[in-house]
N, C-alpha and C positions, 0 to 999 in steps of 0.2 A: 544715584541708583547705579548699580553695576551694569556694565554693558551686556546685552543679550548674547548668549552663547549658542553656537551651532557646532555640535561635536559629531564628527564622522568616524564611526567605529566599524572595523571589519572583524567579524567573528568567523574564524576558520578552524580547521582541525581535521583529524582522521575520523574514520567510522567509529561510532559508539563512543564519542568523546564528551558528550553533554552539551553539544552546540544548541540543540532545540530547547532543552530545559534552560540553558543559560540565557538564551534570547528571551524566553518568557519571563524569567526572574528579573532580568535587567529592566524589561518593560515595566513590570510591576513596581520595582524599586524606584525608578526615575519618575514614573507617573505619580506615585505617592508623594514625591517631592515637588510636584507641580510642573514638571517638564512635559513637553509634547514629545512623544516617541514615534518615529516612523521606522517601519521594518521593510527593507528592500529585499524582495524575494530572490532566491538563487536563480540566476539567468539560465544556467545549464539545465536545471530541472524544468523550467518553463519551456525551453526549446525541445528537450528530449521527450517531454510528455506529449509532444505533437506527432510522435511516430518515428522520429529519427533514431536509427540504431548506429551507434559509433562503429560497431564491428562491421557494418555493411559498407562503410566508406573507404574508398581508395586513398592513397597518400595525399593526392592533390585536393580531393574533396574534404578530407580531414583537416588539412591546413586552412582551406577556405571557411570551413565550419567554425574552427577556432577563431579565425579573424572576425567573422561575422558575429560570433558569440561575444567577443570582446567589445566590438562596436555597439552591440545591443545593450550589453551590461553598462557601458559608459553612458549611453543615452537614458536608460532606466534610472541609473543612479543620479544623473544630472537633474532629472525631473524631481526626485525627492530632495536633492540638495537645494534646488531653487525654492521648493516649498518651505524648507527649513529656514532659508534666508528671509522669506516674507512672513514667516510665522511670528506672532508678537511675543511668544513665550520662549524660554530656553528650550532648545530642541536637541534631542539625541537621535541620530540616524544610524541604525544598525544594519550593516550590509551583510547578507548571508554569503560569505566569500567576497573577494574583491578582484581587481584587475590582474594582480600578479599570480593568482591561483591558476590562471590559464597557462602560465609559463611552465607549470609542473607537468603538462601533458604534451609538450612539444620540444623538439631538440633546440639547443642553444642557437645554432645557425638559423633555424627557421624562425625562432623568436626574434632574433636581431633583424632578419629580413622583414618580418611583420612590423617591427618598430619603425624601421627606416621607411617602408612604403606608405605608412600612415602618418608619418611625422610625429611619432610618439617617442618617448625615452623613459628609461626606468626611474629616474629621479622624479619626473612629473607623475608617472602612474603609481609609483610605490610610495615615495616620501611626501610629496606635496598634496596628493589627492585625499589622503585620509589622515586623521589625527592620531589614531592608535590602531594597532593590530593585536588581537587576542587569539592565540592558537590553543585550542582545547585538545590536549594529547589523548589519542585513542586509548580506550580501556585495554586494547591489545598490547599496550606498552605500560606495564607496571600494575595493571588491575585485571589480569587475564581472566580471573574467575568470573568477572562481570561482563566479559566480552561475548555478546551474542546479538543476533538480530532476529526479527520475526521470521524471516524467510528461511534461515538455516540454523541448525544446531551448531554450537561452537565446535570448530574443528581446526586442526593445526594449520592447514593451508589458508583457511580464512583468517587466522591470526597473523600469519606471515604477510599476507597481502595487505591486511589492515595496517601493519607496521610500516610497510613500504609506502603506502598511500599517505600515511601520517607524516613520514619524514619528508616526502615530496611536497606536501602542502606547506609544511613549516619552512623548508629550505627556500621556497619561492619568495618568502618575505624577508629573508636574511638581509639586513641593511636598513630596514625601516627604523627611524630614530626611536620610536616608541612601540617596540614589538615585545609582547609578553607571552611566555610559554607557561600555560597552566597545566602542571603535570599531575600525576596520580600519587603523590607522596603522602596525601592525606585522604580521608574518606570523601565520598562524593559531595555531601552537603558542604564540607569545608572547601572543596574544590570550587563549588559555585560561589560561596561567600568570598573566596580569594579572588575570583574573577571580577565580582562586583566591586570589591575594594580596590582592585587594580585600576579600574576605570575612575573611581572616586579620587584616588591618589593623584592621577594625572590631571584631573579637573580641579584639584585643590579643594575638594569637598571633604570636610571633616566628618567622619562617620562615627566618631567616639568608639564605644565598644560594641556597636551594633553588629559588626561582622567578625568579631573575634580577631585574635592575632594572626598575621599572615606573613607573606613574603616581605623581606627587608632587603635593602641594597647592601651587598657585601663587596669589599674592595681589597685587592691584593697587590703587593709590590712584586713585580716580575724582574728577575735577574737577567742582565745581558749575558751573552748575545742572544738576539732573536733567532729562533730556529729557522731553517730554510722554509720557503713557502710550501714545499711538498710535504712538510710535516703536518701542516694544518689541514683540517677538513675543508670543503669548499667554503670560501669566504668572500666578503665584499670589503674593499678598501675605500675610505673616504678622506678627502681633505677637510679639516675642521678648523675654523677660526673663531675664537671667543674674544669678545671685548666687554669689560665691565663699564657700566654707566655711572655717572654722578648720581648720588642719592641724597635727599634731604634728611632721610631717616637713617641713622647709623646702624640700626638693627635690620634694615631691609637691604637686600642686595638685588641689583638689576643688571642683567647681562644680555648681550646679543650673541647669537650663534649663526654662523654661515657654514653650511655643510654641503659638499657636492662631489660629483664624479664627472669627469670628462667635460668640464665647463658648464654643467647644469647644476643649479644650486637651490637649496631650500633655506629659509630664514626663520629664526625663532627668537622671540623676546621672552625672557624668563624673569619673573619677580619671585624672589625667595623671601618668605615672611618668617618672622620669629616663631618659635615652637608654640603650638596650640595643642593642649591635651597630650603633651609629650612628643608630638611629631611636627617636623618642619613642613610647612605648606609651600609648594611651588606652583605658580600659575604660569602656564606657557601659552603664548599666542603666536600663531603663524603670521608671518609678515610678507608683504610684497617687496620686491627689490627696492622700489622707491621709498617705502616706509623705512626699510632697513638703512638706506643711505641717510635719510633724514635723522634717524635716531642715533646713527653713528657719530653725529656731530656732538653728542652729549657724552662721549666716552671719557672715562676717568683716567687722567694722566698719571695717577699714582700707581697704576697697574700696567704691566706689559700686555700687549696683545699676545694671546696664547695661540700657537700653531701646533696642530697635532695631525698625525695619521691615525685614523680610527679603523681598526679591523674588526669586523663583525662575523661571528660564526656560530654554528650550532653543533653541540656535542653532548652526549649523555642526556638527551631531552632538555638541555639547558642552553639558553641564549647568552653568549658572552660578547663583551666589547673590550677590546684591548686598545688603550690609548698610548701612542708612542709620541712623546713630546719632541718638538723640532725647534731648531734655531729660527729666528732670534728669540732668546728667552733669558731669564735670570740663570746664572750658573747652577742654581739649585735644581733646575729642571734638566740639566744635561744628562742624556742617556736614560731619562726616567720613563718607565713603562708601568702602567697601572691597568689591572684586569678587573672588570666589574660584572656582576650578575645580580639578579633578584632571586631569592630562594627562601623557603621556609625551613630548610635544613640547617643543622648546626653540627659542631664536633666532627667526628669521623665520617658521618654521612655527608657532610659538606665537603670534606677533603676528597672523598671518593668520586665526586662529580667534577672536580677540577681537571682541566686538561693536563694529561700526564706528560705531554711533550714540552710543556713550559716549566721553567725552574721558578717556583714560587718562593720568594725570600721570606715573606711574612704577611699576615693579614693586617690591613691598616684601616679597616672599617671604623669610622668615627674619629680617626686620628687627624686633628686639625693641620698637622704638618703636610698632609697629602690632599688637602682641599684645594681646588683650583683657585679659589679666592686668595688664599694665602700664598700659594705657589707663584701667582702672577704679580704679587707686590714688588714694586721696584726697590723699595728700601730693604735693608737687612732686618730680619725679624726682631732682633734685640734692640733695634734703634727706632722702631715705629710703634705707634699706638693703634695702627689699623689692623694688626694681626687679630683674626677672629677665632676665638676659642670654641665657638659653637658650630663651626663648619664641619661638614663631612665630605 
């Protein structure tokens, strides 16, 4: 029998983005599959409904309020997380916003002060605490005709403010390893289906054609040199280390990933299964440091350890990861830079959302020469039988 799953999902987004509908539809979908679903209420709403007015607070009170809000949020979430662990069924825990959302409403200096005085750090609060982040883009970004709220008629300053809040909410999560931006490039029903499928993909659940075609991972080769940091929108840089593990099944790939900032790390074990119904299934499990070290003993010596700098940033309502390969590695990886994103767009529409400050050499989606499995092989490709033609 498969091990029980507890999946912690943050649903965030700007005003009028479909968060409430999305949460209800996710609940129905997973409950129909036999999962237990918990919904963690939005902590700010709980506290503000008690009569607190943010505009009435001075700077010191506002800081203390944000700090206590975050402490309260962590405690409420932990209550649901523990229930999930003790539940006998697979469990989906949907958090209405999460810890990093608080950073959108506070200066960087004050956020770092809050982190230090509470013994918190971004890797623990952002990367290790939740399995996946879903940002539902506000209708004010790309579906303006549908942007309205019950309280006020759609007006230009309402739209501008909504766009600003939307960007702040998304930017606070830049850097999470499984952060998906669900934009308004399709109609609302397709947007909701895309969101549900996004969760299913990360969980390795095959949905067949139930949710229709949606986002796919696209990959591009980026030409050196890398532009100056000032050319990029706000970004997060990570050190990433990948090791492939020995596998009894030649069609199945298993790998370990260590990813971190400033000495704080998260650890993931990925099993990549052969194609089912035309799609590759990847099942990812978060690991403790001890489990990571134990599994590292099974590393496959026919592969180099892969070292990368991973730069994550948000532009054009799109979340990008730029992988910059580092030494030591096979000479084929020297100077290699690969840009990845998930999108439902194709052709010229796809080209238009790519970062203009990068020199894109070509699209390499599905090209096995640019799969990490093949790039990490110690042997030359023409003299090995390990080269995998089905990798992406």
